[in-house]
C-alpha positions in Angstrom: 5.3 18.1 79.2 3.2 14.9 78.9 1.2 14.0 75.8 -2.5 13.3 76.1 -3.6 9.7 76.2 -4.7 8.6 72.8 -8.2 7.1 73.1 -10.8 6.3 70.4 -12.7 9.4 71.4 -9.6 11.6 71.0 -8.9 10.0 67.6 -12.4 10.7 66.5 -12.1 14.3 67.7 -8.8 14.7 65.8 -10.3 13.5 62.6 -13.3 15.8 62.8 -11.1 18.8 63.6 -8.8 17.9 60.8 -11.7 17.7 58.3 -12.9 21.2 59.2 -9.4 22.7 59.3 -8.3 21.0 56.1 -11.3 22.2 54.2 -10.8 25.8 55.4 -7.1 25.7 54.5 -7.9 24.5 51.0 -10.3 27.5 50.4 -8.7 30.4 52.2 -6.5 32.9 50.4 -2.7 32.5 50.2 -2.6 29.1 51.9 -5.3 27.6 49.7 -3.9 29.0 46.5 -2.5 26.6 43.8 0.9 28.1 44.3 1.1 26.7 47.9 2.4 23.1 48.0 -0.1 20.5 49.1 2.3 19.3 51.8 2.3 22.7 53.5 -1.5 22.8 53.5 -1.8 19.2 54.9 1.0 19.8 57.4 -0.5 23.0 58.7 -3.9 21.4 59.0 -2.5 18.4 60.9 -0.6 20.7 63.3 -3.6 22.9 64.1 -5.8 19.8 64.5 -3.2 18.3 66.8 -3.2 21.4 69.0 -7.0 21.9 69.1 -8.3 18.3 69.4 -7.3 17.7 73.1 -9.0 20.8 74.4 -12.5 20.5 72.8 -15.3 18.1 73.7 -17.7 16.4 71.3 -21.2 15.2 72.2 -21.1 11.4 72.0 -23.9 9.5 70.2 -24.3 5.8 71.0 -23.2 3.8 67.9 -24.2 6.2 65.1 -25.2 4.7 61.8 -22.5 4.8 59.1 -24.6 6.9 56.8 -25.4 9.4 59.6 -21.8 9.6 60.5 -20.8 10.2 56.9 -23.3 13.1 56.6 -22.0 14.6 59.8 -18.4 14.4 58.6 -19.5 16.0 55.3 -21.0 18.8 57.5 -17.7 19.4 59.1 -16.0 19.7 55.7 -18.8 22.1 54.6 -18.2 24.3 57.6 -14.5 24.7 56.7 -15.4 25.4 53.0 -17.9 28.1 54.0 -15.3 29.9 56.2 -12.7 29.9 53.5 -15.4 30.7 50.8 -16.3 34.0 52.6 -12.7 35.2 52.3 -12.3 34.0 48.8 -15.3 36.0 47.6 -13.8 39.2 48.9 -10.6 38.7 46.9 -12.6 37.7 43.9 -14.4 41.1 44.1 -11.0 42.9 44.3 -9.8 41.0 41.2 -13.0 41.7 39.3 -12.5 45.5 40.0 -9.2 45.2 38.3 -10.8 43.5 35.3 -13.3 46.3 35.0 -10.5 49.0 35.1 -8.3 47.1 32.7 -11.1 46.7 30.2 -11.9 50.5 30.3 -8.2 51.4 29.9 -7.9 49.3 26.7 -6.1 46.3 28.4 -8.9 43.8 27.4 -6.4 41.7 25.4 -3.4 42.4 27.5 -3.7 39.5 29.9 -1.2 37.5 32.0 -1.3 34.1 33.5 -2.0 34.3 37.2 0.3 31.7 38.9 -2.0 31.6 41.9 -5.2 30.6 40.1 -3.7 29.5 36.7 -6.1 31.7 34.8 -5.7 34.6 32.4 -6.4 37.9 34.2 -5.9 41.6 33.4 -2.6 43.2 34.4 -4.5 45.7 36.6 -6.5 42.8 38.2 -3.2 41.0 39.0 -1.7 44.2 40.5 -4.8 44.7 42.7 -4.9 41.1 43.8 -1.2 40.9 44.8 -1.7 44.2 46.6 -4.6 42.8 48.5 -2.7 39.7 49.4 0.1 41.8 50.7 -2.3 43.8 52.9 -3.9 40.5 54.1 -0.5 39.3 55.3 0.6 42.6 56.8 -2.5 42.9 59.0 -2.3 39.2 60.0 -5.5 38.3 58.2 -4.6 34.7 58.2 -4.6 34.7 62.0 -8.4 35.4 61.8 -9.0 32.0 60.3 -6.7 30.1 62.6 -8.6 31.8 65.5 -11.9 31.0 63.8 -11.1 27.3 64.0 -10.7 27.3 67.8 -13.3 29.9 68.6 -15.7 28.3 66.1 -16.3 25.3 68.3 -17.9 27.5 71.0 -20.4 28.8 68.5 -20.7 25.7 66.3 -19.6 22.5 67.9 -18.8 19.3 66.0 -21.8 17.6 64.5 -23.7 20.8 64.9 -24.0 21.9 61.2 -27.5 22.6 60.0 -28.4 23.8 56.5 -31.1 26.4 56.5 -32.7 29.0 54.3 -31.0 31.8 56.2 -27.6 30.2 55.4 -28.5 30.1 51.7 -29.5 33.7 51.8 -26.2 34.6 53.4 -24.3 32.8 50.6 -26.3 34.7 48.0 -25.6 38.0 49.8 -21.8 37.3 50.0 -21.9 36.4 46.3 -23.7 39.6 45.5 -21.0 41.6 47.4 -18.5 40.5 44.8 -20.0 43.0 42.4 -20.5 45.7 45.1 -16.8 45.5 46.0 -15.8 45.6 42.4 -18.0 48.6 41.6 -16.8 50.5 44.7 -13.1 50.0 43.8 -13.4 50.6 40.1 -16.0 53.4 40.0 -13.7 56.4 40.4 -11.3 55.2 37.6 -14.1 54.2 35.3 -15.8 57.6 35.8 -12.5 59.5 34.9 -12.1 57.3 31.8 -15.7 57.9 30.9 -15.3 61.7 31.0 -12.0 61.3 29.0 -13.9 59.5 26.3 -16.6 62.2 26.3 -13.8 64.8 25.9 -12.3 62.9 23.0 -15.7 62.7 21.4 -16.1 66.4 21.6 -12.7 67.0 20.2 -13.5 64.5 17.3 -16.6 66.6 16.4 -14.8 70.0 16.6 -11.5 69.0 15.1 -12.3 66.3 12.5 -8.8 66.5 11.0 -7.4 64.9 14.2 -7.1 61.1 14.2 -8.8 60.5 17.5 -8.1 56.8 17.6 -4.3 57.3 17.5 -4.6 59.9 20.3 -7.3 58.2 22.3 -5.6 54.8 23.1 -2.4 56.1 24.7 -4.4 58.9 26.4 -6.8 56.4 28.0 -3.9 54.3 29.2 -2.0 57.2 30.6 -5.0 58.8 32.3 -6.0 55.4 33.7 -2.5 54.7 35.1 -2.3 58.1 36.7 -5.7 57.8 38.4 -4.8 54.2 39.4 -1.6 55.5 41.1 -3.5 58.2 42.9 -6.1 55.7 44.0 -3.6 53.3 45.7 -3.9 54.9 49.2 -7.7 54.7 49.0 -7.5 51.1 47.7 -5.2 50.1 50.6 -7.6 51.5 53.1 -10.5 49.7 51.3 -8.6 46.4 51.3 -7.8 46.7 55.0 -11.4 47.4 55.8 -12.7 44.5 53.7 -10.2 42.1 55.3 -10.9 43.2 58.8 -14.6 42.8 58.1 -14.0 39.1 57.4 -13.9 38.4 61.2 -17.6 39.5 61.6 -18.6 37.7 58.4 -17.1 34.4 59.6 -18.8 34.8 63.0 -22.1 35.5 61.2 -21.8 32.4 59.1 -20.9 30.2 62.0 -24.1 31.4 63.9 -26.2 30.6 60.8 -24.7 27.2 60.4 
């Protein structure tokens, strides 16, 4: 096996591929999390760029201006950020659903430190996030993004980034989907807890001797945990569908860019 001849054009291609790959690795789930060492992110980005750079071609421009070259390199970084950002929003929606459920169950002050994001999150949100990460790795979701780097140059070649109104609308739509995902995942549990509160209110009116606050808190937690356990198969299917949908979302973003 012979190594390709290192030329100035190949070195330029390698740098551009590394910028796009490194930005995507810094944003995508699991690999881009704070718990992943920086050396692993950088090493994986260098390895992928080393494999892809010799097999792609970049349109040459005669002696581009320094400012123009800097803007085009920033465009390559933004492409990688947008690809990883699309996946990050899905996992944010999953974690937000856990925050909603935890608040309704009475876990508003029972927070833990998430070692991945170094932020305080609800226990239920942490369980859902870790479950989604497990599903992401089981179905090889990380392979989608590695494939998106290579296949992305067919749809969006280097120096081809263009910012448009349609791209901005797509970013707003993906951001809106955070709340849609959170409501879809948390709605059944919130509905059950709502009817539980209604039942407790009726009992408080009919049996005023009962201390409803002492009974209500453990009842809400118990009902919430039971419904959450029953909802796990549904959540797994939902997580799998959301993660598999990332492939089409990334392709859509690449076409808009």
